[in-house]
N, C-alpha and C positions, 0 to 999 in steps of 0.2 A: 385312734391309734393304728399304726401300721401293723400289718399282718405278719404273724410268726410262720416260718419255715414249716412246712409238714413233717420234715424229717427230724424236728426236735425232740430231744427225750422227754420220757414223762418224769415228772417231778412229785415230790412229796410236800415241799413247803414254796411258797412263793413271796419274794420281797421285791415290792415296787418302791424304787427310789427316785421315779420320774420327777424332775425338777430340783433335784438336790444336788449340790456340787461338792468336790472333795473338801474335806475328808468325810463329809456325812454318809455317802454309801457305802465306804469300807467300814466305817463306826456301825452302822445298822447292821451289815452283813455279819461281823464280828459278835454282835449281840444275838443275832437270830441262829448261827450256828451252835452257840452254847447250849441251845435247847433242842438240838437235833442230834441223832445218833450217827454213828459210824455208818456208811453205805448209802444213806438217804441223799437224795438229790435236792438242792436249792436251786430254784429259778429265781435269777435276779433281772429286773427289768430297770434300766438306767436311760438317762439322756445326757449325763456328763461324759464328754469325748475322754476325760482323764480316764474312765473306768477302763479303757483298752489297754492302759498300762498297768494301773493299780490291781485289777481282779487278778490277771494272771501271777502277779508278784504275791498277792493276798495266798493264793492257793499253792504257789511253790513254797512260801516261807511256812504255811501251816501244814503241808502235807495233804492237801485236798487235790482232787482231779478236776481240772476244767475240760468238761466233757464235750461242750459245744458254745460257741459263740456266734452271733451275727449282729447286723446292723440293717436298718431300713429307715429311710428318711430321718436318721438322728435319733432313733431309738435303738438301744443295744439291748440284747438279750443274752444272758450267760446261763449254763447249767453247769453245776458243781456237784461232784459227787463227794461227799465228806470221806476223809480218810480216818 
């Protein structure tokens, strides 16, 4: 797997959606954040290019902060602070 950048935030929970395509990554994220507390940080790993559009919309709609996102060789990382 591609390497993550060194300036990525520390996270509380990790969700690997590698190999899954829309709508599965968002559905899994929605289920995961239900078990988390406000202020915690979720790291999402994805390979679906649609997450570039879907995850920011997910965060905006639910009041979460997309703190960091990056991509390397078709692997996407997102760090989301729960609102």
